[in-house]
Structures are given as structure tokens and as C-alpha cells.
PAKOLBA-904838 format. One record per residue (C-alpha): residue in one letter; chain; x, y, z. Coordinates in nm, 3 decimals, always signed. Layout:
// PAKOLBA-904838
<r rest="a" kette="A" px="X" py="Y" pz="Z"/>
...
This chain:
// PAKOLBA-904838
<r rest="m" kette="A" px="-0.280" py="+1.357" pz="-0.765"/>
<r rest="l" kette="A" px="-0.150" py="+1.013" pz="-0.664"/>
<r rest="l" kette="A" px="+0.169" py="+0.921" pz="-0.847"/>
<r rest="l" kette="A" px="+0.291" py="+0.634" pz="-0.628"/>
<r rest="s" kette="A" px="+0.647" py="+0.753" pz="-0.678"/>
<r rest="g" kette="A" px="+0.735" py="+0.586" pz="-0.349"/>
<r rest="c" kette="A" px="+0.701" py="+0.235" pz="-0.493"/>
<r rest="t" kette="A" px="+1.027" py="+0.043" pz="-0.463"/>
<r rest="k" kette="A" px="+0.951" py="-0.193" pz="-0.752"/>
<r rest="s" kette="A" px="+1.128" py="-0.100" pz="-1.075"/>
<r rest="f" kette="A" px="+0.956" py="-0.159" pz="-1.407"/>
<r rest="d" kette="A" px="+0.973" py="-0.071" pz="-1.772"/>
<r rest="d" kette="A" px="+0.736" py="+0.201" pz="-1.890"/>
<r rest="p" kette="A" px="+0.519" py="+0.044" pz="-2.164"/>
<r rest="y" kette="A" px="+0.325" py="+0.368" pz="-2.202"/>
<r rest="t" kette="A" px="+0.615" py="+0.560" pz="-2.359"/>
<r rest="f" kette="A" px="+0.482" py="+0.551" pz="-2.711"/>
<r rest="p" kette="A" px="+0.589" py="+0.651" pz="-3.061"/>
<r rest="e" kette="A" px="+0.470" py="+0.990" pz="-3.186"/>
<r rest="n" kette="A" px="+0.141" py="+0.855" pz="-3.320"/>
<r rest="g" kette="A" px="+0.049" py="+0.683" pz="-2.994"/>
<r rest="l" kette="A" px="-0.039" py="+0.327" pz="-2.897"/>
<r rest="d" kette="A" px="-0.210" py="+0.258" pz="-3.229"/>
<r rest="e" kette="A" px="+0.123" py="+0.287" pz="-3.415"/>
<r rest="l" kette="A" px="+0.290" py="+0.059" pz="-3.161"/>
<r rest="v" kette="A" px="+0.013" py="-0.200" pz="-3.195"/>
<r rest="q" kette="A" px="-0.010" py="-0.184" pz="-3.574"/>
<r rest="n" kette="A" px="+0.364" py="-0.251" pz="-3.604"/>
<r rest="d" kette="A" px="+0.368" py="-0.545" pz="-3.364"/>
<r rest="s" kette="A" px="+0.291" py="-0.867" pz="-3.551"/>
<r rest="a" kette="A" px="+0.204" py="-1.063" pz="-3.236"/>
<r rest="l" kette="A" px="-0.048" py="-0.804" pz="-3.127"/>
<r rest="k" kette="A" px="-0.192" py="-0.782" pz="-3.478"/>
<r rest="l" kette="A" px="-0.240" py="-1.158" pz="-3.496"/>
<r rest="s" kette="A" px="-0.424" py="-1.159" pz="-3.163"/>
<r rest="g" kette="A" px="-0.667" py="-0.893" pz="-3.285"/>
<r rest="f" kette="A" px="-0.545" py="-0.668" pz="-3.005"/>
<r rest="a" kette="A" px="-0.544" py="-0.347" pz="-3.208"/>
<r rest="s" kette="A" px="-0.884" py="-0.389" pz="-3.369"/>
<r rest="e" kette="A" px="-1.070" py="-0.416" pz="-3.037"/>
<r rest="l" kette="A" px="-0.918" py="-0.126" pz="-2.846"/>
<r rest="c" kette="A" px="-1.006" py="+0.232" pz="-2.776"/>
<r rest="v" kette="A" px="-0.665" py="+0.388" pz="-2.835"/>
<r rest="p" kette="A" px="-0.594" py="+0.754" pz="-2.753"/>
<r rest="k" kette="A" px="-0.353" py="+0.932" pz="-2.987"/>
<r rest="e" kette="A" px="-0.160" py="+1.085" pz="-2.699"/>
<r rest="d" kette="A" px="-0.158" py="+1.121" pz="-2.323"/>
<r rest="a" kette="A" px="-0.335" py="+1.457" pz="-2.300"/>
<r rest="d" kette="A" px="-0.649" py="+1.586" pz="-2.131"/>
<r rest="l" kette="A" px="-0.966" py="+1.552" pz="-2.335"/>
<r rest="n" kette="A" px="-1.321" py="+1.668" pz="-2.255"/>
<r rest="t" kette="A" px="-1.263" py="+1.693" pz="-1.878"/>
<r rest="d" kette="A" px="-1.517" py="+1.954" pz="-1.767"/>
<r rest="g" kette="A" px="-1.747" py="+1.856" pz="-1.480"/>
<r rest="v" kette="A" px="-1.525" py="+1.573" pz="-1.353"/>
<r rest="n" kette="A" px="-1.316" py="+1.617" pz="-1.038"/>
<r rest="a" kette="A" px="-1.075" py="+1.329" pz="-0.983"/>
<r rest="a" kette="A" px="-0.705" py="+1.246" pz="-1.007"/>
<r rest="a" kette="A" px="-0.760" py="+1.019" pz="-1.307"/>
<r rest="f" kette="A" px="-1.055" py="+0.922" pz="-1.525"/>
<r rest="g" kette="A" px="-1.162" py="+0.806" pz="-1.869"/>
<r rest="l" kette="A" px="-1.467" py="+0.737" pz="-2.086"/>
<r rest="f" kette="A" px="-1.435" py="+0.470" pz="-2.354"/>
<r rest="s" kette="A" px="-1.682" py="+0.397" pz="-2.636"/>
<r rest="l" kette="A" px="-1.657" py="+0.023" pz="-2.700"/>
<r rest="d" kette="A" px="-1.857" py="+0.029" pz="-3.025"/>
<r rest="d" kette="A" px="-1.685" py="+0.327" pz="-3.182"/>
<r rest="k" kette="A" px="-1.338" py="+0.237" pz="-3.043"/>
<r rest="e" kette="A" px="-1.294" py="+0.594" pz="-2.919"/>
<r rest="v" kette="A" px="-1.170" py="+0.757" pz="-2.601"/>
<r rest="l" kette="A" px="-1.428" py="+1.031" pz="-2.538"/>
<r rest="s" kette="A" px="-1.278" py="+1.178" pz="-2.222"/>
<r rest="q" kette="A" px="-0.945" py="+1.130" pz="-2.048"/>
<r rest="h" kette="A" px="-0.729" py="+1.268" pz="-1.769"/>
<r rest="n" kette="A" px="-0.414" py="+1.096" pz="-1.642"/>
<r rest="i" kette="A" px="-0.522" py="+0.762" pz="-1.788"/>
<r rest="y" kette="A" px="-0.167" py="+0.624" pz="-1.769"/>
<r rest="t" kette="A" px="-0.091" py="+0.755" pz="-1.419"/>
<r rest="k" kette="A" px="-0.047" py="+0.487" pz="-1.153"/>
<r rest="v" kette="A" px="-0.318" py="+0.501" pz="-0.886"/>
<r rest="y" kette="A" px="-0.444" py="+0.282" pz="-0.603"/>
<r rest="p" kette="A" px="-0.752" py="+0.086" pz="-0.717"/>
<r rest="a" kette="A" px="-0.902" py="-0.001" pz="-0.375"/>
<r rest="s" kette="A" px="-1.192" py="-0.248" pz="-0.418"/>
<r rest="t" kette="A" px="-1.213" py="-0.207" pz="-0.795"/>
<r rest="t" kette="A" px="-0.937" py="-0.470" pz="-0.768"/>
<r rest="k" kette="A" px="-1.223" py="-0.717" pz="-0.722"/>
<r rest="i" kette="A" px="-1.314" py="-0.683" pz="-1.089"/>
<r rest="l" kette="A" px="-1.003" py="-0.882" pz="-1.176"/>
<r rest="t" kette="A" px="-1.060" py="-1.123" pz="-0.886"/>
<r rest="c" kette="A" px="-1.412" py="-1.190" pz="-1.012"/>
<r rest="l" kette="A" px="-1.298" py="-1.233" pz="-1.372"/>
<r rest="i" kette="A" px="-1.033" py="-1.490" pz="-1.277"/>
<r rest="a" kette="A" px="-1.277" py="-1.684" pz="-1.059"/>
<r rest="l" kette="A" px="-1.533" py="-1.696" pz="-1.341"/>
<r rest="e" kette="A" px="-1.270" py="-1.818" pz="-1.586"/>
<r rest="r" kette="A" px="-1.105" py="-2.077" pz="-1.362"/>
<r rest="g" kette="A" px="-1.356" py="-2.185" pz="-1.100"/>
<r rest="d" kette="A" px="-1.665" py="-2.405" pz="-1.080"/>
<r rest="l" kette="A" px="-1.951" py="-2.177" pz="-0.978"/>
<r rest="d" kette="A" px="-2.132" py="-2.465" pz="-0.807"/>
<r rest="a" kette="A" px="-1.830" py="-2.581" pz="-0.608"/>
<r rest="e" kette="A" px="-1.861" py="-2.569" pz="-0.228"/>
<r rest="v" kette="A" px="-1.593" py="-2.344" pz="-0.081"/>
<r rest="t" kette="A" px="-1.486" py="-2.336" pz="+0.284"/>
<r rest="v" kette="A" px="-1.399" py="-1.991" pz="+0.414"/>
<r rest="p" kette="A" px="-1.034" py="-1.997" pz="+0.534"/>
<r rest="e" kette="A" px="-0.883" py="-1.846" pz="+0.846"/>
<r rest="s" kette="A" px="-0.718" py="-1.579" pz="+0.627"/>
<r rest="s" kette="A" px="-1.063" py="-1.430" pz="+0.568"/>
<r rest="r" kette="A" px="-1.062" py="-1.300" pz="+0.925"/>
<r rest="i" kette="A" px="-0.956" py="-0.945" pz="+0.831"/>
<r rest="t" kette="A" px="-0.926" py="-0.691" pz="+1.112"/>
<r rest="v" kette="A" px="-0.819" py="-0.382" pz="+0.916"/>
<r rest="s" kette="A" px="-1.023" py="-0.084" pz="+1.036"/>
<r rest="g" kette="A" px="-1.298" py="+0.009" pz="+0.789"/>
<r rest="s" kette="A" px="-1.256" py="-0.308" pz="+0.585"/>
<r rest="s" kette="A" px="-1.572" py="-0.393" pz="+0.390"/>
<r rest="m" kette="A" px="-1.689" py="-0.745" pz="+0.473"/>
<r rest="a" kette="A" px="-1.953" py="-1.000" pz="+0.374"/>
<r rest="d" kette="A" px="-1.984" py="-1.115" pz="+0.737"/>
<r rest="l" kette="A" px="-1.835" py="-1.458" pz="+0.669"/>
<r rest="e" kette="A" px="-1.662" py="-1.665" pz="+0.937"/>
<r rest="p" kette="A" px="-1.378" py="-1.915" pz="+0.896"/>
<r rest="g" kette="A" px="-1.531" py="-2.259" pz="+0.850"/>
<r rest="d" kette="A" px="-1.842" py="-2.130" pz="+0.672"/>
<r rest="t" kette="A" px="-1.920" py="-2.305" pz="+0.344"/>
<r rest="l" kette="A" px="-2.102" py="-2.166" pz="+0.042"/>
<r rest="t" kette="A" px="-2.075" py="-2.198" pz="-0.333"/>
<r rest="l" kette="A" px="-1.826" py="-2.006" pz="-0.543"/>
<r rest="r" kette="A" px="-2.121" py="-1.835" pz="-0.712"/>
<r rest="e" kette="A" px="-2.246" py="-1.712" pz="-0.376"/>
<r rest="l" kette="A" px="-1.896" py="-1.599" pz="-0.282"/>
<r rest="l" kette="A" px="-1.881" py="-1.391" pz="-0.598"/>
<r rest="y" kette="A" px="-2.198" py="-1.212" pz="-0.493"/>
<r rest="g" kette="A" px="-2.036" py="-1.161" pz="-0.151"/>
<r rest="l" kette="A" px="-1.732" py="-1.021" pz="-0.332"/>
<r rest="m" kette="A" px="-1.910" py="-0.779" pz="-0.564"/>
<r rest="v" kette="A" px="-2.233" py="-0.672" pz="-0.387"/>
<r rest="p" kette="A" px="-2.114" py="-0.576" pz="-0.034"/>
<r rest="s" kette="A" px="-1.749" py="-0.571" pz="-0.155"/>
<r rest="g" kette="A" px="-1.649" py="-0.838" pz="+0.096"/>
<r rest="n" kette="A" px="-1.276" py="-0.860" pz="+0.158"/>
<r rest="d" kette="A" px="-1.339" py="-1.186" pz="+0.341"/>
<r rest="a" kette="A" px="-1.506" py="-1.324" pz="+0.027"/>
<r rest="a" kette="A" px="-1.203" py="-1.215" pz="-0.177"/>
<r rest="e" kette="A" px="-0.967" py="-1.409" pz="+0.053"/>
<r rest="a" kette="A" px="-1.190" py="-1.718" pz="+0.029"/>
<r rest="i" kette="A" px="-1.196" py="-1.699" pz="-0.352"/>
<r rest="a" kette="A" px="-0.818" py="-1.657" pz="-0.367"/>
<r rest="a" kette="A" px="-0.767" py="-1.961" pz="-0.144"/>
<r rest="y" kette="A" px="-1.007" py="-2.169" pz="-0.353"/>
<r rest="i" kette="A" px="-0.846" py="-2.077" pz="-0.685"/>
<r rest="s" kette="A" px="-0.476" py="-2.064" pz="-0.592"/>
<r rest="g" kette="A" px="-0.433" py="-2.191" pz="-0.236"/>
<r rest="d" kette="A" px="-0.351" py="-1.853" pz="-0.082"/>
<r rest="s" kette="A" px="-0.374" py="-1.483" pz="-0.162"/>
<r rest="g" kette="A" px="-0.006" py="-1.450" pz="-0.251"/>
<r rest="s" kette="A" px="-0.027" py="-1.716" pz="-0.521"/>
<r rest="f" kette="A" px="-0.353" py="-1.565" pz="-0.641"/>
<r rest="a" kette="A" px="-0.185" py="-1.223" pz="-0.672"/>
<r rest="e" kette="A" px="+0.073" py="-1.383" pz="-0.903"/>
<r rest="l" kette="A" px="-0.214" py="-1.512" pz="-1.115"/>
<r rest="m" kette="A" px="-0.372" py="-1.166" pz="-1.113"/>
<r rest="n" kette="A" px="-0.052" py="-1.012" pz="-1.246"/>
<r rest="a" kette="A" px="-0.015" py="-1.278" pz="-1.515"/>
<r rest="t" kette="A" px="-0.377" py="-1.230" pz="-1.621"/>
<r rest="a" kette="A" px="-0.343" py="-0.852" pz="-1.630"/>
<r rest="k" kette="A" px="-0.029" py="-0.878" pz="-1.844"/>
<r rest="k" kette="A" px="-0.208" py="-1.112" pz="-2.086"/>
<r rest="l" kette="A" px="-0.482" py="-0.851" pz="-2.125"/>
<r rest="g" kette="A" px="-0.226" py="-0.579" pz="-2.200"/>
<r rest="a" kette="A" px="-0.259" py="-0.419" pz="-1.855"/>
<r rest="t" kette="A" px="+0.117" py="-0.399" pz="-1.813"/>
<r rest="h" kette="A" px="+0.125" py="-0.087" pz="-1.598"/>
<r rest="s" kette="A" px="-0.047" py="-0.256" pz="-1.303"/>
<r rest="h" kette="A" px="+0.075" py="-0.464" pz="-1.012"/>
<r rest="f" kette="A" px="-0.150" py="-0.648" pz="-0.766"/>
<r rest="m" kette="A" px="-0.057" py="-0.774" pz="-0.420"/>
<r rest="n" kette="A" px="-0.391" py="-0.907" pz="-0.295"/>
<r rest="p" kette="A" px="-0.740" py="-1.004" pz="-0.422"/>
<r rest="h" kette="A" px="-0.933" py="-0.723" pz="-0.252"/>
<r rest="g" kette="A" px="-0.743" py="-0.393" pz="-0.284"/>
<r rest="l" kette="A" px="-0.655" py="-0.318" pz="+0.078"/>
<r rest="p" kette="A" px="-0.365" py="-0.070" pz="+0.079"/>
<r rest="d" kette="A" px="-0.019" py="-0.180" pz="-0.027"/>
<r rest="p" kette="A" px="+0.238" py="+0.050" pz="-0.191"/>
<r rest="e" kette="A" px="+0.304" py="-0.217" pz="-0.456"/>
<r rest="h" kette="A" px="-0.064" py="-0.256" pz="-0.543"/>
<r rest="y" kette="A" px="-0.160" py="-0.018" pz="-0.825"/>
<r rest="t" kette="A" px="-0.317" py="+0.017" pz="-1.167"/>
<r rest="t" kette="A" px="-0.406" py="+0.288" pz="-1.420"/>
<r rest="v" kette="A" px="-0.732" py="+0.401" pz="-1.578"/>
<r rest="y" kette="A" px="-0.628" py="+0.251" pz="-1.910"/>
<r rest="d" kette="A" px="-0.530" py="-0.081" pz="-1.754"/>
<r rest="m" kette="A" px="-0.861" py="-0.099" pz="-1.568"/>
<r rest="y" kette="A" px="-1.041" py="-0.030" pz="-1.897"/>
<r rest="l" kette="A" px="-0.861" py="-0.332" pz="-2.048"/>
<r rest="i" kette="A" px="-0.948" py="-0.555" pz="-1.750"/>
<r rest="f" kette="A" px="-1.308" py="-0.440" pz="-1.724"/>
<r rest="k" kette="A" px="-1.363" py="-0.471" pz="-2.099"/>
<r rest="e" kette="A" px="-1.264" py="-0.837" pz="-2.074"/>
<r rest="a" kette="A" px="-1.489" py="-0.892" pz="-1.773"/>
<r rest="m" kette="A" px="-1.784" py="-0.734" pz="-1.956"/>
<r rest="k" kette="A" px="-1.767" py="-1.018" pz="-2.211"/>
<r rest="n" kette="A" px="-1.888" py="-1.254" pz="-1.940"/>
<r rest="e" kette="A" px="-2.265" py="-1.246" pz="-1.886"/>
<r rest="e" kette="A" px="-2.231" py="-1.390" pz="-1.535"/>
<r rest="f" kette="A" px="-2.001" py="-1.100" pz="-1.446"/>
<r rest="r" kette="A" px="-2.259" py="-0.852" pz="-1.574"/>
<r rest="k" kette="A" px="-2.531" py="-1.019" pz="-1.371"/>
<r rest="i" kette="A" px="-2.332" py="-1.035" pz="-1.047"/>
<r rest="s" kette="A" px="-2.179" py="-0.688" pz="-1.071"/>
<r rest="s" kette="A" px="-2.514" py="-0.520" pz="-1.140"/>
<r rest="t" kette="A" px="-2.696" py="-0.683" pz="-0.847"/>
<r rest="v" kette="A" px="-2.843" py="-0.447" pz="-0.589"/>
<r rest="s" kette="A" px="-2.926" py="-0.704" pz="-0.318"/>
<r rest="y" kette="A" px="-2.859" py="-1.075" pz="-0.276"/>
<r rest="t" kette="A" px="-2.965" py="-1.328" pz="-0.012"/>
<r rest="c" kette="A" px="-2.815" py="-1.674" pz="+0.038"/>
<r rest="t" kette="A" px="-2.790" py="-1.947" pz="+0.299"/>
<r rest="v" kette="A" px="-2.447" py="-2.007" pz="+0.450"/>
<r rest="n" kette="A" px="-2.356" py="-2.340" pz="+0.607"/>
<r rest="t" kette="A" px="-2.178" py="-2.258" pz="+0.932"/>
<r rest="a" kette="A" px="-1.875" py="-2.424" pz="+1.092"/>
<r rest="e" kette="A" px="-1.930" py="-2.769" pz="+1.247"/>
<r rest="n" kette="A" px="-1.896" py="-2.642" pz="+1.604"/>
<r rest="s" kette="A" px="-2.155" py="-2.367" pz="+1.556"/>
<r rest="r" kette="A" px="-2.489" py="-2.381" pz="+1.739"/>
<r rest="n" kette="A" px="-2.680" py="-2.315" pz="+1.417"/>
<r rest="p" kette="A" px="-2.593" py="-2.526" pz="+1.112"/>
<r rest="q" kette="A" px="-2.709" py="-2.256" pz="+0.873"/>
<r rest="r" kette="A" px="-2.775" py="-1.886" pz="+0.865"/>
<r rest="e" kette="A" px="-2.924" py="-1.653" pz="+0.606"/>
<r rest="v" kette="A" px="-2.725" py="-1.350" pz="+0.494"/>
<r rest="t" kette="A" px="-2.836" py="-1.057" pz="+0.281"/>
<r rest="w" kette="A" px="-2.588" py="-0.836" pz="+0.101"/>
<r rest="t" kette="A" px="-2.672" py="-0.489" pz="-0.031"/>
<r rest="s" kette="A" px="-2.470" py="-0.285" pz="-0.278"/>
<r rest="g" kette="A" px="-2.309" py="+0.039" pz="-0.167"/>
<r rest="n" kette="A" px="-2.316" py="+0.174" pz="-0.523"/>
<r rest="g" kette="A" px="-2.502" py="+0.504" pz="-0.498"/>
<r rest="f" kette="A" px="-2.650" py="+0.462" pz="-0.846"/>
<r rest="y" kette="A" px="-2.773" py="+0.110" pz="-0.775"/>
<r rest="n" kette="A" px="-2.949" py="+0.206" pz="-0.453"/>
<r rest="q" kette="A" px="-3.087" py="+0.521" pz="-0.621"/>
<r rest="k" kette="A" px="-2.919" py="+0.759" pz="-0.381"/>
<r rest="f" kette="A" px="-2.795" py="+0.941" pz="-0.691"/>
<r rest="s" kette="A" px="-2.943" py="+0.975" pz="-1.040"/>
<r rest="f" kette="A" px="-2.743" py="+0.859" pz="-1.340"/>
<r rest="a" kette="A" px="-2.688" py="+1.028" pz="-1.677"/>
<r rest="d" kette="A" px="-2.994" py="+1.074" pz="-1.897"/>
<r rest="n" kette="A" px="-3.054" py="+0.806" pz="-2.161"/>
<r rest="m" kette="A" px="-2.783" py="+0.583" pz="-2.012"/>
<r rest="n" kette="A" px="-2.825" py="+0.245" pz="-1.843"/>
<r rest="i" kette="A" px="-2.573" py="+0.080" pz="-1.610"/>
<r rest="v" kette="A" px="-2.499" py="-0.285" pz="-1.695"/>
<r rest="a" kette="A" px="-2.204" py="-0.359" pz="-1.464"/>
<r rest="g" kette="A" px="-1.989" py="-0.185" pz="-1.207"/>
<r rest="k" kette="A" px="-1.771" py="-0.180" pz="-0.898"/>
<r rest="t" kette="A" px="-1.702" py="+0.081" pz="-0.631"/>
<r rest="g" kette="A" px="-1.385" py="+0.128" pz="-0.429"/>
<r rest="h" kette="A" px="-1.258" py="+0.343" pz="-0.145"/>
<r rest="t" kette="A" px="-0.964" py="+0.371" pz="+0.091"/>
<r rest="s" kette="A" px="-0.805" py="+0.680" pz="+0.240"/>
<r rest="a" kette="A" px="-0.511" py="+0.639" pz="+0.000"/>
<r rest="a" kette="A" px="-0.721" py="+0.563" pz="-0.310"/>
<r rest="g" kette="A" px="-0.999" py="+0.815" pz="-0.251"/>
<r rest="f" kette="A" px="-1.339" py="+0.731" pz="-0.398"/>
<r rest="c" kette="A" px="-1.331" py="+0.513" pz="-0.709"/>
<r rest="l" kette="A" px="-1.595" py="+0.383" pz="-0.948"/>
<r rest="v" kette="A" px="-1.584" py="+0.167" pz="-1.262"/>
<r rest="l" kette="A" px="-1.902" py="+0.132" pz="-1.467"/>
<r rest="g" kette="A" px="-2.016" py="-0.035" pz="-1.786"/>
<r rest="e" kette="A" px="-2.319" py="+0.130" pz="-1.944"/>
<r rest="n" kette="A" px="-2.516" py="+0.147" pz="-2.266"/>
<r rest="d" kette="A" px="-2.719" py="+0.423" pz="-2.426"/>
<r rest="d" kette="A" px="-3.070" py="+0.396" pz="-2.563"/>
<r rest="s" kette="A" px="-2.934" py="+0.287" pz="-2.902"/>
<r rest="g" kette="A" px="-2.747" py="-0.005" pz="-2.742"/>
<r rest="k" kette="A" px="-2.395" py="+0.134" pz="-2.776"/>
<r rest="e" kette="A" px="-2.173" py="+0.034" pz="-2.484"/>
<r rest="y" kette="A" px="-1.927" py="+0.241" pz="-2.283"/>
<r rest="i" kette="A" px="-1.687" py="+0.205" pz="-1.992"/>
<r rest="s" kette="A" px="-1.642" py="+0.498" pz="-1.754"/>
<r rest="i" kette="A" px="-1.374" py="+0.499" pz="-1.486"/>
<r rest="i" kette="A" px="-1.296" py="+0.742" pz="-1.204"/>
<r rest="f" kette="A" px="-1.005" py="+0.700" pz="-0.962"/>
<r rest="n" kette="A" px="-0.931" py="+0.911" pz="-0.657"/>
<r rest="s" kette="A" px="-1.226" py="+1.147" pz="-0.637"/>
<r rest="p" kette="A" px="-1.186" py="+1.343" pz="-0.311"/>
<r rest="i" kette="A" px="-1.546" py="+1.338" pz="-0.184"/>
<r rest="y" kette="A" px="-1.814" py="+1.066" pz="-0.193"/>
<r rest="e" kette="A" px="-2.092" py="+1.286" pz="-0.330"/>
<r rest="q" kette="A" px="-1.853" py="+1.440" pz="-0.580"/>
<r rest="l" kette="A" px="-1.769" py="+1.094" pz="-0.714"/>
<r rest="y" kette="A" px="-2.128" py="+1.038" pz="-0.824"/>
<r rest="a" kette="A" px="-2.174" py="+1.389" pz="-0.962"/>
<r rest="s" kette="A" px="-1.852" py="+1.346" pz="-1.160"/>
<r rest="m" kette="A" px="-1.949" py="+1.001" pz="-1.286"/>
<r rest="k" kette="A" px="-2.289" py="+1.127" pz="-1.399"/>
<r rest="n" kette="A" px="-2.117" py="+1.405" pz="-1.592"/>
<r rest="l" kette="A" px="-1.855" py="+1.168" pz="-1.733"/>
<r rest="a" kette="A" px="-2.105" py="+0.911" pz="-1.857"/>
<r rest="g" kette="A" px="-2.319" py="+1.191" pz="-1.997"/>
<r rest="k" kette="A" px="-2.035" py="+1.291" pz="-2.231"/>
<r rest="s" kette="A" px="-2.122" py="+0.992" pz="-2.448"/>
<r rest="s" kette="A" px="-2.429" py="+1.176" pz="-2.578"/>
<r rest="i" kette="A" px="-2.242" py="+1.485" pz="-2.689"/>
<r rest="n" kette="A" px="-1.973" py="+1.317" pz="-2.900"/>
């Protein structure tokens, strides 16, 4: 299990709760009550394993948005590396602060050479709309697209990371810290299952986020740099989500409406999904640090399937 005990950053522990859990803390905080914070949340009574059979991962949770219940949980307050699920927050901020039709020039910082880095095959000097960049961010999980979005919104990735942390804190995700817009490894870049639930729940409110993050394949035309031989080129991005490309079957009577994958050697295999059942009830299921690719999808199928037995 990944505890990130090696992080040098000190912080208060907001997940040390009164005996009755987060709900007591929220109900007694007038500011949180006024914001409606308590009434919208799935709040576990305590940090203890619940309904964990069939799921193999360092940390995971299943949240019923309609019933405000946590249906399954394991280490939901443990700090873990999020890998490319970081891009959920990047996408949310871009949707809230950017103009989707704005033309964005890909910066030099998008030239990422980290081995195994997932890319949208963009080149510095390329121009495309923010909307297209968001598809490049979420469909092929392009780290280059993430850098371009960060530069467009905040000027550089460091300033954008500050905005990410401020946004996360505003959403109540106070046990997270982000260092970049894509999730490439950094010992100070971490989150928790519960924090990701808070972030993803907010993102799910945005219909454009649902549309982009549930797309299997997307094709667009990129305007190339001025000194390029060809003024334009067509690119097609395909999702690596094993449920989207039907490599794996999902839970019976459940439909995926949004999601994001993630993987690094430090983070293991990660997956965040929003789904609904045949009655229309919505859920969020989150798995961090599953040890094996195939096991991630078997575990997620079992986790999402727990919604039908509660």
C-alpha cells in the first residue's frame, strides 16, 4: 500500500474526525452548513473497510450520489499517487475558466520526454481550440495537451498547479496536493480516494465534461507551426479505457457516463468512473493502485456491481 510517508511537505490532517465521523464535523460547522456542503456529500461514519470483496487495490471507494451513501470503501483517506486521473481536475478548471473556442498555441513545455509518457502527438507551435485540447487531454491522456492547457489558463504549469490546489481546497479536497497538470510522478503530488470523489463529483455536474470524458475516439485538424511543410494535419485520438474500447465488460445493468484512467509505476493502475444504473441513479467508483492492468478492470467491474446489492 502506498502511504507517501516520504513526502517532505508538512500538513494538518483534516481527516482526523470526531467520534461520529465527518458528518458531525460538517453539521457543526456553520460555514459548511451555509454552503450546503453537508447535504450533498456521501459521508462515511468512520475510516473502516466496507464491502471490499472482489476488489484488489491499495485504495478504493464506491459512492451513491443519489442516496448519499458510501457503499464500499478501503483506505479512502490514504494518500496515493493519482497518475493521469489528475487530468480530471485539469479538465474541470479549464471548463470553468477557459473559452472552449479559443485558439491555443502549444508551448515548448509540451515537449515531454519522460519515458512512457502518454501523449496527444502535439508539437510546439501547433494551434487548436481549447475544446480540442480537452479531447487531447482526456481521450489519449495527452500530457502535452495538459501542459498546453496549463499555459493557456495560468501562463505555466507551476502557476496552474497553484490554481489546482486552491480549487481542490474549495471543493473540500484538503488532503491532496498537486504539482503539475498531468500527474507525472512527483513525491509532492498526491490525493486520496475521498478527495478524488469530491473533485469528480464536481466535474460530473458539467455536461461538457461528461461528453469529453466518455468519448472513445476523436478526430480534429491541427494547424501546424508556421515553418512546417504542411499547414495542417489530421489527428485521431483513441481512448485507452478498457471498458470504452470493449476490451472488458462492465457491471450488469450499469452504464458509464464519464471516466479517466491513470498509470505510472509508482501509482499502479488507476481508474475513476461515473456511472448510472437502469433506474437512473448515479454513482462514482474509484480505484487507486491496482497492481495489474487486467485486475484493475475485473476489480472495477466488481466494485461498480456492488451498487445493485445494496
